[in-house]
C-alpha positions as a Markdown table, in Angstrom:
| # | Residue | x | y | z |
|---|---|---|---|---|
| 1 | Met | -34.5 | 19.7 | 7.4 |
| 2 | Arg | -37.1 | 16.8 | 7.4 |
| 3 | Val | -38.5 | 18.7 | 4.7 |
| 4 | Ile | -35.5 | 18.6 | 2.7 |
| 5 | Val | -34.4 | 14.9 | 3.2 |
| 6 | Tyr | -37.9 | 13.4 | 1.8 |
| 7 | Leu | -37.6 | 16.5 | -0.7 |
| 8 | Ser | -34.3 | 14.9 | -2.0 |
| 9 | Val | -35.4 | 11.3 | -1.4 |
| 10 | Phe | -38.2 | 12.0 | -4.1 |
| 11 | Leu | -36.4 | 13.8 | -6.9 |
| 12 | Leu | -33.6 | 11.1 | -6.8 |
| 13 | Thr | -35.9 | 8.2 | -7.1 |
| 14 | Thr | -37.8 | 10.5 | -9.6 |
| 15 | Val | -35.1 | 10.9 | -11.7 |
| 16 | Ser | -33.4 | 7.4 | -11.6 |
| 17 | Ala | -36.9 | 6.0 | -13.1 |
| 18 | Tyr | -36.1 | 7.6 | -15.9 |
| 19 | Ser | -32.7 | 6.6 | -16.2 |
| 20 | Asp | -31.1 | 3.3 | -18.5 |
| 21 | Ala | -29.3 | 1.7 | -16.0 |
| 22 | Ala | -27.9 | -1.6 | -16.3 |
| 23 | Phe | -29.3 | -3.1 | -13.1 |
| 24 | Arg | -30.8 | -2.9 | -9.6 |
| 25 | Cys | -29.4 | -4.4 | -6.6 |
| 26 | Thr | -32.3 | -4.4 | -4.0 |
| 27 | Gly | -32.3 | -5.8 | 0.0 |
| 28 | Lys | -32.8 | -5.2 | 3.3 |
| 29 | Ile | -29.7 | -3.4 | 5.0 |
| 30 | Thr | -28.0 | -5.1 | 8.0 |
| 31 | Glu | -25.4 | -2.7 | 8.6 |
| 32 | Ile | -24.4 | 1.1 | 7.4 |
| 33 | His | -20.3 | 1.5 | 8.0 |
| 34 | Leu | -19.3 | 4.8 | 8.5 |
| 35 | Arg | -15.3 | 4.8 | 8.7 |
| 36 | His | -13.1 | 7.0 | 10.0 |
| 37 | Ser | -11.9 | 8.2 | 6.5 |
| 38 | Gly | -15.7 | 9.4 | 5.7 |
| 39 | Gly | -16.6 | 6.2 | 3.3 |
| 40 | Val | -19.6 | 5.0 | 3.6 |
| 41 | Ser | -20.7 | 0.8 | 2.8 |
| 42 | Ile | -23.9 | -0.9 | 3.0 |
| 43 | Arg | -24.3 | -4.5 | 4.2 |
| 44 | Ser | -27.2 | -6.2 | 2.7 |
| 45 | Glu | -29.3 | -9.4 | 3.1 |
| 46 | Gly | -30.0 | -10.0 | -0.7 |
| 47 | Met | -29.1 | -7.4 | -2.4 |
| 48 | Trp | -25.7 | -8.7 | -3.9 |
| 49 | Gly | -26.8 | -12.8 | -4.3 |
| 50 | Gly | -25.6 | -14.6 | -1.4 |
| 51 | Ser | -23.0 | -12.3 | -0.7 |
| 52 | Ser | -23.3 | -10.2 | 2.7 |
| 53 | Val | -20.2 | -8.3 | 1.9 |
| 54 | Gly | -20.3 | -4.7 | 2.0 |
| 55 | Arg | -20.2 | -2.5 | -0.9 |
| 56 | Asp | -19.0 | 1.5 | -0.5 |
| 57 | Ile | -21.5 | 3.8 | -2.1 |
| 58 | Cys | -20.2 | 7.1 | -1.0 |
| 59 | Asn | -18.0 | 9.4 | 0.5 |
| 60 | Val | -19.3 | 12.2 | 3.1 |
| 61 | Ser | -16.1 | 13.8 | 3.8 |
| 62 | Ser | -14.8 | 13.8 | 0.0 |
| 63 | Glu | -16.2 | 13.2 | -3.3 |
| 64 | Trp | -15.9 | 9.4 | -4.1 |
| 65 | Asn | -15.6 | 7.6 | -7.4 |
| 66 | Gly | -17.7 | 10.7 | -9.1 |
| 67 | Val | -19.8 | 10.6 | -6.1 |
| 68 | Ala | -20.4 | 14.4 | -4.8 |
| 69 | Leu | -20.1 | 15.1 | -1.2 |
| 70 | Glu | -23.8 | 16.6 | -1.0 |
| 71 | Thr | -25.4 | 13.4 | -2.8 |
| 72 | Cys | -23.2 | 11.5 | -0.4 |
| 73 | Lys | -25.4 | 12.6 | 2.8 |
| 74 | Ile | -28.5 | 12.3 | 0.9 |
| 75 | Trp | -27.8 | 8.2 | -0.1 |
| 76 | Leu | -26.8 | 8.2 | 3.6 |
| 77 | Ser | -30.4 | 10.1 | 5.2 |
| 78 | Thr | -31.6 | 7.4 | 2.9 |
| 79 | Ala | -30.0 | 4.3 | 3.9 |
| 80 | Leu | -30.4 | 5.0 | 7.7 |
| 81 | Ala | -34.3 | 5.6 | 7.0 |
| 82 | Ala | -34.5 | 2.3 | 5.0 |
| 83 | Lys | -32.7 | 0.3 | 7.7 |
| 84 | Ala | -34.8 | 1.8 | 10.7 |
| 85 | Arg | -38.0 | 1.1 | 8.5 |
| 86 | Asp | -36.4 | -2.2 | 8.0 |
| 87 | Ile | -37.7 | -2.0 | 4.3 |
| 88 | Glu | -35.7 | -3.1 | 1.0 |
| 89 | Leu | -33.4 | -0.5 | -0.4 |
| 90 | Ser | -32.4 | -0.4 | -4.5 |
| 91 | Ile | -29.2 | 0.6 | -5.6 |
| 92 | Gln | -28.7 | 1.5 | -9.1 |
| 93 | Tyr | -25.9 | 0.6 | -11.6 |
| 94 | Thr | -24.8 | 1.4 | -15.2 |
| 95 | Asn | -22.0 | -0.4 | -15.7 |
| 96 | Asp | -22.4 | -3.3 | -18.0 |
| 97 | Asp | -19.1 | -5.4 | -16.7 |
| 98 | Tyr | -20.8 | -6.5 | -13.7 |
| 99 | Asn | -24.2 | -7.6 | -12.3 |
| 100 | Cys | -25.2 | -7.9 | -8.6 |
| 101 | Glu | -23.4 | -11.0 | -7.5 |
| 102 | Thr | -19.9 | -10.0 | -9.3 |
| 103 | Met | -19.8 | -6.3 | -8.3 |
| 104 | Pro | -16.2 | -6.2 | -6.5 |
| 105 | Thr | -16.6 | -5.1 | -2.8 |
| 106 | Trp | -15.6 | -2.8 | 0.0 |
| 107 | Thr | -13.7 | 0.2 | -1.4 |
| 108 | Asn | -13.3 | -1.4 | -5.0 |
| 109 | Ala | -17.0 | -1.0 | -5.6 |
| 110 | Ile | -18.3 | 0.6 | -8.6 |
| 111 | Lys | -20.2 | 3.4 | -8.1 |
| 112 | Pro | -24.1 | 4.0 | -7.8 |
| 113 | His | -26.0 | 5.4 | -10.0 |
| 114 | Ala | -29.2 | 6.0 | -7.8 |
| 115 | Ile | -30.4 | 4.9 | -4.5 |
| 116 | Ile | -34.4 | 3.6 | -4.3 |
| 117 | Ser | -35.8 | 3.4 | -1.5 |
| 118 | Lys | -39.3 | 1.3 | -1.8 |
């Protein structure tokens, strides 16, 4: 199982390195919220400018905002590993209407393009 997670993280980071993302938000995770609905939210120091309000990234129970269930599970594993190791995590977005400071919060957040562990 560990090999699958490492391979998945490697593939996500490799693929994301070649994409044309509009912006990346980077910071250390302070909290990971797993709601009864399956929603996964992240709170972070510095990831979204001065705001520590969380952003949804996906849902482990059903497709959310175009993010597939299996992708969400890999992203959650990546976020949990980054939190446990106390390292920065980057979330890449391809929406030109926002930046890290102006992105909507919680369930109104835009969908990530990729999760990158450094």
